[in-house]
N, C-alpha and C positions, 0 to 999 in steps of 0.2 A: 491664731497662735503661730509664731514664726520660729522654726528651729534652724540653727546655723549648721549648715552641711560642712563637714570637715573636708579639707583639701586632701587629696591623695586616696589611697585605697581604704576601705572600711575594715578589711580582713586580709590576712595573708596566710598561706599554708606553709608550715615549717617543714624541713626535710624529713622529720619523723612522722609526718602525717597529721600533726596537730594543727588546729586553726587558732590563729591569734588575732583578736579583735581589739579595737580601742577600749571596749568595755572590760577586757581582761587586765588592762594596765593599772598600776597602783594609783590611788587618788593623788591629785596635785598637791595637797597639803601634807603629804606623808613626812614624818620626821624621823622615823626609825627605819633604816634601810637594812633589810636582811638579804642574804644571798639570792633567795628566790625572786624577790622584788627586783633586784638588780638585773637578774637574768632576763626577766620579762621586758625590761626597758632595753637591754642590749639586744635581744632578739628582735624587738620592734624596730630598732634602728638598723641592724644588719640586714634584715629581710625586707625593708622598705615600707613598713607601716608608718614610721615617723622619720623625719630627717634629724640629724644631730642637733641642729639649731632649735628645732621644735622641742625636742626632748630636754635640752638644756634650759630652755625658757619655761617649760611647764613645771619641771621639778627643781628649778633654781640650781642647776648644776653648772660647773665650768666645763668648757670643751675638753680640757686636759683630764679632768676627773672621768668624763665619759669615755675618752680614748683609753684610759687605764682600765676601765671596766671591760671595754670591748677587747682589748689585747689579753686580759686575764681570762675572759671567758673563751676566747679563741684558743688559747694555750692549754687551759685546764678544765674548761667547762664551768659549771655553776659552783664547784667546790673552790675554784680559784677566786671567787668573789667573796668568800668568807673573810671577815676581818680577823678571826682567830688563827687563820692559816697564812697570815702575811709572811712570816719567816719561811715557811715551807714552800710556798708557791711563787713568791715575788722576789727571790734572790737574784742578784746579778748573775749573768750567764756563766761566768767562770767558776762560781762557787758551788760546793756540794752540800747537801743537808746533813 
């Protein structure tokens, strides 16, 4: 039996001490994206477990959508990835809530 060995690291250690592995990531056929799943994908990309192009290909995302997730996670954490918080967290910089 032959198992395909993935390119790149198998696990990364996040700044808070957690380990993130490829097994922790959402299934490739996911259809419902919640903030916690988005956060896992963003952390995998930011900390080098996956490349942006790999993530976009696996979950059928556009590079622009993935960039929006990364910037929202960087600015507001996992709460910024909630779809119900679009107005609160994703306003243009000059406007107040």
